[in-house]
Every structure is written in C-alpha cells, then in structure tokens.
TORKOL-4160 file (C-alpha; in steps of 0.2 Angstrom, whole numbers, padded with zeros to 4 digits, m for minus):
330
<pt num="1" X="0571" Y="0419" Z="0422"/>
<pt num="2" X="0556" Y="0423" Z="0434"/>
<pt num="3" X="0550" Y="0440" Z="0438"/>
<pt num="4" X="0555" Y="0449" Z="0454"/>
<pt num="5" X="0537" Y="0447" Z="0460"/>
<pt num="6" X="0537" Y="0428" Z="0458"/>
<pt num="7" X="0553" Y="0427" Z="0467"/>
<pt num="8" X="0547" Y="0438" Z="0481"/>
<pt num="9" X="0531" Y="0428" Z="0483"/>
<pt num="10" X="0542" Y="0412" Z="0486"/>
<pt num="11" X="0550" Y="0420" Z="0502"/>
<pt num="12" X="0537" Y="0433" Z="0507"/>
<pt num="13" X="0518" Y="0434" Z="0508"/>
<pt num="14" X="0514" Y="0448" Z="0496"/>
<pt num="15" X="0499" Y="0459" Z="0500"/>
<pt num="16" X="0490" Y="0471" Z="0489"/>
<pt num="17" X="0489" Y="0489" Z="0497"/>
<pt num="18" X="0474" Y="0495" Z="0489"/>
<pt num="19" X="0455" Y="0496" Z="0489"/>
<pt num="20" X="0454" Y="0494" Z="0470"/>
<pt num="21" X="0447" Y="0477" Z="0467"/>
<pt num="22" X="0452" Y="0477" Z="0449"/>
<pt num="23" X="0471" Y="0479" Z="0455"/>
<pt num="24" X="0469" Y="0465" Z="0467"/>
<pt num="25" X="0462" Y="0453" Z="0454"/>
<pt num="26" X="0477" Y="0458" Z="0442"/>
<pt num="27" X="0491" Y="0454" Z="0454"/>
<pt num="28" X="0484" Y="0439" Z="0464"/>
<pt num="29" X="0491" Y="0443" Z="0481"/>
<pt num="30" X="0487" Y="0431" Z="0496"/>
<pt num="31" X="0480" Y="0445" Z="0507"/>
<pt num="32" X="0474" Y="0463" Z="0504"/>
<pt num="33" X="0475" Y="0479" Z="0516"/>
<pt num="34" X="0464" Y="0494" Z="0515"/>
<pt num="35" X="0464" Y="0510" Z="0525"/>
<pt num="36" X="0452" Y="0525" Z="0526"/>
<pt num="37" X="0462" Y="0534" Z="0512"/>
<pt num="38" X="0461" Y="0519" Z="0500"/>
<pt num="39" X="0442" Y="0516" Z="0504"/>
<pt num="40" X="0438" Y="0535" Z="0501"/>
<pt num="41" X="0448" Y="0535" Z="0484"/>
<pt num="42" X="0439" Y="0519" Z="0479"/>
<pt num="43" X="0422" Y="0525" Z="0484"/>
<pt num="44" X="0424" Y="0540" Z="0473"/>
<pt num="45" X="0427" Y="0529" Z="0457"/>
<pt num="46" X="0412" Y="0527" Z="0446"/>
<pt num="47" X="0414" Y="0508" Z="0444"/>
<pt num="48" X="0411" Y="0507" Z="0463"/>
<pt num="49" X="0395" Y="0518" Z="0463"/>
<pt num="50" X="0384" Y="0502" Z="0465"/>
<pt num="51" X="0394" Y="0497" Z="0481"/>
<pt num="52" X="0392" Y="0514" Z="0489"/>
<pt num="53" X="0374" Y="0515" Z="0485"/>
<pt num="54" X="0371" Y="0498" Z="0492"/>
<pt num="55" X="0380" Y="0502" Z="0508"/>
<pt num="56" X="0370" Y="0518" Z="0510"/>
<pt num="57" X="0353" Y="0508" Z="0507"/>
<pt num="58" X="0359" Y="0495" Z="0520"/>
<pt num="59" X="0363" Y="0508" Z="0533"/>
<pt num="60" X="0347" Y="0518" Z="0530"/>
<pt num="61" X="0337" Y="0502" Z="0533"/>
<pt num="62" X="0347" Y="0498" Z="0549"/>
<pt num="63" X="0345" Y="0515" Z="0556"/>
<pt num="64" X="0326" Y="0515" Z="0553"/>
<pt num="65" X="0314" Y="0528" Z="0547"/>
<pt num="66" X="0317" Y="0545" Z="0553"/>
<pt num="67" X="0335" Y="0542" Z="0558"/>
<pt num="68" X="0347" Y="0557" Z="0557"/>
<pt num="69" X="0357" Y="0558" Z="0541"/>
<pt num="70" X="0373" Y="0557" Z="0552"/>
<pt num="71" X="0368" Y="0541" Z="0559"/>
<pt num="72" X="0365" Y="0533" Z="0542"/>
<pt num="73" X="0382" Y="0539" Z="0536"/>
<pt num="74" X="0391" Y="0532" Z="0551"/>
<pt num="75" X="0383" Y="0515" Z="0548"/>
<pt num="76" X="0387" Y="0516" Z="0529"/>
<pt num="77" X="0405" Y="0520" Z="0532"/>
<pt num="78" X="0407" Y="0504" Z="0542"/>
<pt num="79" X="0397" Y="0494" Z="0529"/>
<pt num="80" X="0407" Y="0501" Z="0515"/>
<pt num="81" X="0423" Y="0495" Z="0523"/>
<pt num="82" X="0415" Y="0478" Z="0525"/>
<pt num="83" X="0408" Y="0478" Z="0507"/>
<pt num="84" X="0425" Y="0481" Z="0500"/>
<pt num="85" X="0432" Y="0468" Z="0512"/>
<pt num="86" X="0419" Y="0455" Z="0506"/>
<pt num="87" X="0423" Y="0458" Z="0488"/>
<pt num="88" X="0441" Y="0457" Z="0491"/>
<pt num="89" X="0439" Y="0441" Z="0500"/>
<pt num="90" X="0431" Y="0433" Z="0484"/>
<pt num="91" X="0448" Y="0436" Z="0476"/>
<pt num="92" X="0462" Y="0433" Z="0488"/>
<pt num="93" X="0464" Y="0416" Z="0497"/>
<pt num="94" X="0469" Y="0424" Z="0513"/>
<pt num="95" X="0465" Y="0439" Z="0524"/>
<pt num="96" X="0458" Y="0457" Z="0522"/>
<pt num="97" X="0463" Y="0471" Z="0534"/>
<pt num="98" X="0448" Y="0482" Z="0539"/>
<pt num="99" X="0452" Y="0498" Z="0549"/>
<pt num="100" X="0444" Y="0505" Z="0564"/>
<pt num="101" X="0440" Y="0524" Z="0563"/>
<pt num="102" X="0456" Y="0533" Z="0566"/>
<pt num="103" X="0447" Y="0546" Z="0577"/>
<pt num="104" X="0445" Y="0532" Z="0590"/>
<pt num="105" X="0464" Y="0529" Z="0591"/>
<pt num="106" X="0465" Y="0535" Z="0609"/>
<pt num="107" X="0450" Y="0527" Z="0615"/>
<pt num="108" X="0452" Y="0508" Z="0620"/>
<pt num="109" X="0434" Y="0504" Z="0624"/>
<pt num="110" X="0427" Y="0513" Z="0608"/>
<pt num="111" X="0440" Y="0504" Z="0597"/>
<pt num="112" X="0435" Y="0487" Z="0605"/>
<pt num="113" X="0417" Y="0490" Z="0602"/>
<pt num="114" X="0420" Y="0496" Z="0584"/>
<pt num="115" X="0431" Y="0480" Z="0580"/>
<pt num="116" X="0417" Y="0469" Z="0587"/>
<pt num="117" X="0404" Y="0478" Z="0576"/>
<pt num="118" X="0415" Y="0476" Z="0560"/>
<pt num="119" X="0418" Y="0457" Z="0564"/>
<pt num="120" X="0400" Y="0455" Z="0567"/>
<pt num="121" X="0396" Y="0461" Z="0550"/>
<pt num="122" X="0408" Y="0449" Z="0542"/>
<pt num="123" X="0401" Y="0435" Z="0552"/>
<pt num="124" X="0384" Y="0439" Z="0546"/>
<pt num="125" X="0390" Y="0437" Z="0529"/>
<pt num="126" X="0398" Y="0420" Z="0532"/>
<pt num="127" X="0416" Y="0426" Z="0534"/>
<pt num="128" X="0426" Y="0419" Z="0549"/>
<pt num="129" X="0437" Y="0428" Z="0561"/>
<pt num="130" X="0452" Y="0420" Z="0553"/>
<pt num="131" X="0450" Y="0429" Z="0537"/>
<pt num="132" X="0449" Y="0447" Z="0544"/>
<pt num="133" X="0462" Y="0458" Z="0552"/>
<pt num="134" X="0456" Y="0473" Z="0562"/>
<pt num="135" X="0467" Y="0488" Z="0559"/>
<pt num="136" X="0471" Y="0499" Z="0574"/>
<pt num="137" X="0483" Y="0513" Z="0576"/>
<pt num="138" X="0499" Y="0509" Z="0587"/>
<pt num="139" X="0494" Y="0520" Z="0601"/>
<pt num="140" X="0495" Y="0513" Z="0618"/>
<pt num="141" X="0476" Y="0513" Z="0619"/>
<pt num="142" X="0475" Y="0504" Z="0602"/>
<pt num="143" X="0488" Y="0491" Z="0607"/>
<pt num="144" X="0478" Y="0488" Z="0623"/>
<pt num="145" X="0462" Y="0486" Z="0613"/>
<pt num="146" X="0471" Y="0474" Z="0602"/>
<pt num="147" X="0476" Y="0464" Z="0617"/>
<pt num="148" X="0458" Y="0462" Z="0622"/>
<pt num="149" X="0452" Y="0458" Z="0605"/>
<pt num="150" X="0466" Y="0445" Z="0602"/>
<pt num="151" X="0460" Y="0435" Z="0617"/>
<pt num="152" X="0443" Y="0435" Z="0609"/>
<pt num="153" X="0450" Y="0427" Z="0593"/>
<pt num="154" X="0448" Y="0444" Z="0584"/>
<pt num="155" X="0465" Y="0446" Z="0576"/>
<pt num="156" X="0473" Y="0463" Z="0573"/>
<pt num="157" X="0484" Y="0473" Z="0562"/>
<pt num="158" X="0493" Y="0487" Z="0571"/>
<pt num="159" X="0496" Y="0501" Z="0559"/>
<pt num="160" X="0505" Y="0518" Z="0559"/>
<pt num="161" X="0520" Y="0509" Z="0568"/>
<pt num="162" X="0536" Y="0519" Z="0568"/>
<pt num="163" X="0546" Y="0515" Z="0584"/>
<pt num="164" X="0553" Y="0500" Z="0592"/>
<pt num="165" X="0543" Y="0504" Z="0608"/>
<pt num="166" X="0527" Y="0502" Z="0598"/>
<pt num="167" X="0533" Y="0485" Z="0590"/>
<pt num="168" X="0538" Y="0478" Z="0607"/>
<pt num="169" X="0522" Y="0483" Z="0615"/>
<pt num="170" X="0512" Y="0475" Z="0601"/>
<pt num="171" X="0522" Y="0458" Z="0602"/>
<pt num="172" X="0520" Y="0458" Z="0621"/>
<pt num="173" X="0501" Y="0461" Z="0619"/>
<pt num="174" X="0500" Y="0446" Z="0607"/>
<pt num="175" X="0495" Y="0456" Z="0592"/>
<pt num="176" X="0494" Y="0445" Z="0576"/>
<pt num="177" X="0502" Y="0457" Z="0564"/>
<pt num="178" X="0511" Y="0474" Z="0563"/>
<pt num="179" X="0513" Y="0486" Z="0549"/>
<pt num="180" X="0529" Y="0497" Z="0550"/>
<pt num="181" X="0528" Y="0511" Z="0538"/>
<pt num="182" X="0544" Y="0511" Z="0528"/>
<pt num="183" X="0541" Y="0525" Z="0517"/>
<pt num="184" X="0534" Y="0537" Z="0530"/>
<pt num="185" X="0550" Y="0534" Z="0540"/>
<pt num="186" X="0560" Y="0538" Z="0525"/>
<pt num="187" X="0550" Y="0554" Z="0522"/>
<pt num="188" X="0553" Y="0560" Z="0540"/>
<pt num="189" X="0572" Y="0557" Z="0539"/>
<pt num="190" X="0574" Y="0566" Z="0522"/>
<pt num="191" X="0565" Y="0581" Z="0529"/>
<pt num="192" X="0574" Y="0581" Z="0545"/>
<pt num="193" X="0591" Y="0579" Z="0538"/>
<pt num="194" X="0589" Y="0589" Z="0521"/>
<pt num="195" X="0595" Y="0574" Z="0511"/>
<pt num="196" X="0587" Y="0570" Z="0495"/>
<pt num="197" X="0589" Y="0551" Z="0495"/>
<pt num="198" X="0596" Y="0536" Z="0504"/>
<pt num="199" X="0604" Y="0521" Z="0496"/>
<pt num="200" X="0591" Y="0506" Z="0499"/>
<pt num="201" X="0602" Y="0497" Z="0511"/>
<pt num="202" X="0604" Y="0513" Z="0522"/>
<pt num="203" X="0585" Y="0518" Z="0520"/>
<pt num="204" X="0580" Y="0522" Z="0538"/>
<pt num="205" X="0563" Y="0514" Z="0535"/>
<pt num="206" X="0572" Y="0498" Z="0529"/>
<pt num="207" X="0583" Y="0498" Z="0544"/>
<pt num="208" X="0568" Y="0500" Z="0556"/>
<pt num="209" X="0559" Y="0485" Z="0549"/>
<pt num="210" X="0575" Y="0475" Z="0549"/>
<pt num="211" X="0578" Y="0479" Z="0567"/>
<pt num="212" X="0560" Y="0474" Z="0572"/>
<pt num="213" X="0560" Y="0458" Z="0562"/>
<pt num="214" X="0576" Y="0452" Z="0570"/>
<pt num="215" X="0570" Y="0457" Z="0587"/>
<pt num="216" X="0554" Y="0447" Z="0585"/>
<pt num="217" X="0563" Y="0431" Z="0578"/>
<pt num="218" X="0577" Y="0432" Z="0591"/>
<pt num="219" X="0565" Y="0432" Z="0605"/>
<pt num="220" X="0552" Y="0420" Z="0597"/>
<pt num="221" X="0537" Y="0432" Z="0596"/>
<pt num="222" X="0523" Y="0425" Z="0585"/>
<pt num="223" X="0518" Y="0443" Z="0579"/>
<pt num="224" X="0520" Y="0444" Z="0560"/>
<pt num="225" X="0530" Y="0459" Z="0552"/>
<pt num="226" X="0522" Y="0467" Z="0537"/>
<pt num="227" X="0532" Y="0481" Z="0529"/>
<pt num="228" X="0521" Y="0494" Z="0522"/>
<pt num="229" X="0520" Y="0511" Z="0514"/>
<pt num="230" X="0534" Y="0509" Z="0501"/>
<pt num="231" X="0542" Y="0524" Z="0491"/>
<pt num="232" X="0552" Y="0514" Z="0479"/>
<pt num="233" X="0557" Y="0497" Z="0473"/>
<pt num="234" X="0574" Y="0497" Z="0482"/>
<pt num="235" X="0565" Y="0497" Z="0499"/>
<pt num="236" X="0555" Y="0481" Z="0494"/>
<pt num="237" X="0571" Y="0472" Z="0488"/>
<pt num="238" X="0580" Y="0476" Z="0504"/>
<pt num="239" X="0566" Y="0468" Z="0514"/>
<pt num="240" X="0564" Y="0452" Z="0504"/>
<pt num="241" X="0561" Y="0438" Z="0516"/>
<pt num="242" X="0550" Y="0449" Z="0528"/>
<pt num="243" X="0535" Y="0439" Z="0534"/>
<pt num="244" X="0524" Y="0450" Z="0523"/>
<pt num="245" X="0525" Y="0466" Z="0512"/>
<pt num="246" X="0510" Y="0476" Z="0508"/>
<pt num="247" X="0513" Y="0484" Z="0491"/>
<pt num="248" X="0504" Y="0497" Z="0481"/>
<pt num="249" X="0498" Y="0492" Z="0463"/>
<pt num="250" X="0511" Y="0503" Z="0454"/>
<pt num="251" X="0525" Y="0495" Z="0463"/>
<pt num="252" X="0518" Y="0477" Z="0461"/>
<pt num="253" X="0518" Y="0481" Z="0442"/>
<pt num="254" X="0536" Y="0486" Z="0443"/>
<pt num="255" X="0540" Y="0470" Z="0452"/>
<pt num="256" X="0530" Y="0460" Z="0439"/>
<pt num="257" X="0539" Y="0468" Z="0424"/>
<pt num="258" X="0557" Y="0466" Z="0430"/>
<pt num="259" X="0568" Y="0450" Z="0430"/>
<pt num="260" X="0584" Y="0446" Z="0439"/>
<pt num="261" X="0590" Y="0438" Z="0455"/>
<pt num="262" X="0581" Y="0443" Z="0471"/>
<pt num="263" X="0592" Y="0439" Z="0486"/>
<pt num="264" X="0583" Y="0435" Z="0503"/>
<pt num="265" X="0589" Y="0449" Z="0515"/>
<pt num="266" X="0578" Y="0444" Z="0531"/>
<pt num="267" X="0580" Y="0427" Z="0538"/>
<pt num="268" X="0573" Y="0420" Z="0554"/>
<pt num="269" X="0588" Y="0408" Z="0556"/>
<pt num="270" X="0601" Y="0422" Z="0555"/>
<pt num="271" X="0591" Y="0433" Z="0567"/>
<pt num="272" X="0590" Y="0419" Z="0580"/>
<pt num="273" X="0609" Y="0419" Z="0581"/>
<pt num="274" X="0610" Y="0437" Z="0584"/>
<pt num="275" X="0615" Y="0445" Z="0601"/>
<pt num="276" X="0599" Y="0456" Z="0604"/>
<pt num="277" X="0594" Y="0460" Z="0622"/>
<pt num="278" X="0576" Y="0460" Z="0627"/>
<pt num="279" X="0568" Y="0476" Z="0631"/>
<pt num="280" X="0553" Y="0477" Z="0643"/>
<pt num="281" X="0540" Y="0490" Z="0638"/>
<pt num="282" X="0526" Y="0494" Z="0650"/>
<pt num="283" X="0515" Y="0509" Z="0649"/>
<pt num="284" X="0527" Y="0521" Z="0657"/>
<pt num="285" X="0541" Y="0515" Z="0647"/>
<pt num="286" X="0531" Y="0516" Z="0631"/>
<pt num="287" X="0526" Y="0534" Z="0634"/>
<pt num="288" X="0544" Y="0539" Z="0639"/>
<pt num="289" X="0551" Y="0531" Z="0624"/>
<pt num="290" X="0538" Y="0538" Z="0613"/>
<pt num="291" X="0542" Y="0556" Z="0619"/>
<pt num="292" X="0560" Y="0553" Z="0615"/>
<pt num="293" X="0557" Y="0546" Z="0598"/>
<pt num="294" X="0553" Y="0562" Z="0588"/>
<pt num="295" X="0550" Y="0553" Z="0572"/>
<pt num="296" X="0538" Y="0540" Z="0579"/>
<pt num="297" X="0529" Y="0554" Z="0589"/>
<pt num="298" X="0528" Y="0565" Z="0573"/>
<pt num="299" X="0522" Y="0552" Z="0561"/>
<pt num="300" X="0510" Y="0543" Z="0572"/>
<pt num="301" X="0501" Y="0560" Z="0576"/>
<pt num="302" X="0502" Y="0564" Z="0557"/>
<pt num="303" X="0495" Y="0547" Z="0552"/>
<pt num="304" X="0480" Y="0548" Z="0563"/>
<pt num="305" X="0476" Y="0565" Z="0557"/>
<pt num="306" X="0478" Y="0560" Z="0539"/>
<pt num="307" X="0467" Y="0545" Z="0541"/>
<pt num="308" X="0454" Y="0555" Z="0551"/>
<pt num="309" X="0453" Y="0568" Z="0537"/>
<pt num="310" X="0450" Y="0554" Z="0525"/>
<pt num="311" X="0435" Y="0548" Z="0535"/>
<pt num="312" X="0428" Y="0566" Z="0536"/>
<pt num="313" X="0430" Y="0566" Z="0517"/>
<pt num="314" X="0421" Y="0550" Z="0515"/>
<pt num="315" X="0407" Y="0556" Z="0527"/>
<pt num="316" X="0405" Y="0571" Z="0515"/>
<pt num="317" X="0405" Y="0560" Z="0500"/>
<pt num="318" X="0392" Y="0548" Z="0507"/>
<pt num="319" X="0381" Y="0562" Z="0513"/>
<pt num="320" X="0380" Y="0569" Z="0496"/>
<pt num="321" X="0377" Y="0552" Z="0489"/>
<pt num="322" X="0364" Y="0549" Z="0501"/>
<pt num="323" X="0354" Y="0563" Z="0495"/>
<pt num="324" X="0355" Y="0556" Z="0477"/>
<pt num="325" X="0350" Y="0539" Z="0483"/>
<pt num="326" X="0335" Y="0546" Z="0493"/>
<pt num="327" X="0330" Y="0556" Z="0478"/>
<pt num="328" X="0330" Y="0541" Z="0466"/>
<pt num="329" X="0321" Y="0531" Z="0479"/>
<pt num="330" X="0307" Y="0544" Z="0481"/>
C-alpha cells in the first residue's frame, strides 16, 4: 500500500513550507514556499552561513563604498530571499514563493516596486517569471498590487488570507494563487470559544478553505487555492484534492510514514454542481466585510505584525553578520 504522501501527491500539488533546503530535497515537493519567519530561521543555521555572507557581500557591492549599513542590510534581505529561492529552484521542478516585506502590506506602489525588484534579481540569474510567485499580504492594497503585477506577467501568491471577502477580491483581481491559513483560523476559534479541539471535518480552517475552493470552482475562477499553516494531519487529510497544500517538514514526514487509504474530499466537478451565489466585492464591500469578520481582521493584523517582527530580527542578524564579514574582509 502506498503512503499517504504518495496518495496526496496524486490528487493535490504538494508544496514544502520551509526555507530549509535539506528538507525540500528530502520530500521532493513540486513547489516550495518561504516567508520572513522561515528565511530568518534558516539564515540563523550554521549550514547556511555561506549563503548569508554571500548575500551581504553582494549587497555591499551593489550599495557602493561608503553606503550606510542600513542600506546594505536592506539590499541583503532581498538578496537572501532570492538566494534561498534560487537554491530551492535547483531542487523543485515547479515554483518558489518569495515574500515582499510585510511592512509594505498597506502600500500598493511600494509593494509593486519591491516585487519588480525581486523578479529582476531572479531574471538576472536566468529564472523566468513562470517559476516565481511573489507573496503579498491579502490587504486591499496588497490585492491591488497583485492585480497590477499579474497584468505584467508577475504572478502572485496572496498570503495571510482568512476571510471570504479576501478570497473573492483576489479572484476578481486575477491573482494566480491564494494561501488560506488553516491552522491560524483554528487557533483563533479555539481561543474565542474556549474549546481545546475540533474534529477534522468540523475544523474552522478546513471549512473556510473548503468554502473558498467550492466558490472558485463553481464560478470558474482560475485562481489556485493552496491551503497553508497546518496544525495537524487531520486538517491535511480533510483537504485532500485541494489545488495545492503547503506543508511543513514535520507533517510531510508524518504523511510519508503512514499508509492507508486517502479519500479525495475536494472535487471541482462536485463544486460545479453546487448552488453557490456569486458575491461582488469592491473596495467598500471588502472593507465593510473585513470590519465584520473579527477573525479575519485579528489574524491579518497579527500575521503582518509577526512577519514584520521576523524581518526586524533578520535585519539584526544581518547587521551583526555584516560586521563579521567586514572584519574578515579587512
């Protein structure tokens, strides 16, 4: 009998949710995603010291002699994300997701500029636009940035997505892919209700992704749904058949070690036959729905804050490392 991971790969594109290249090599996913927290964690591992130092030296050269330390570090952060992306693309046959600085989440123009900058670095390394997804937070401003970028052929992965209004706005904007955060939705409901757990089929995160998936398939949207941020194996099993699932290495290992029959739960043909009314979402509707959705409002703000803190931590790490690299160079 085949493993649960092998069966899942037959119906869903499996993506590795990590910046650790060794884990990606082990589980052979089609795609990989990174975020500021994952990049910061990987950058602190001794085995990636050479990658970090290389990014800093590249940034120092780009900034020019006499450049402020902060400018070198800013350039190095982008370069580090691209360096990890380039290494990941040597392993996976598909795409890598590279995230725009979360502190730009409410600035459409700055997000567009940062995305173009990142894609430019990939292009300089010989990587085409089809192999990179630019990750943006699912704020109204982030969605509008993605709409512009998609028209330029720069495909986007809209992350920190928790509410139906975010999902619909992304689809209407022609976004290539969305990442609803299953586990973080569960976290919020457990805290809000005081419950310790939910059965997998009743998991609020699972139900949210299922609703989005069925809405997209019913109305013919091309936007891909990639469930993310899993807390347990049950959530993954309940979303078998989703377009993509991005899974952390520990849960990939669990899937690989277990055998049994995996039943497909999400199916485009079934969704097409459902009675699901279409909901128009313009900016006014988006903001009104966001205000009413306590969970989405809380988790989006919390997620942006968390990723922003990870960037600050990475800035600190790189600043300290820059002094060491400079000392060695002199």
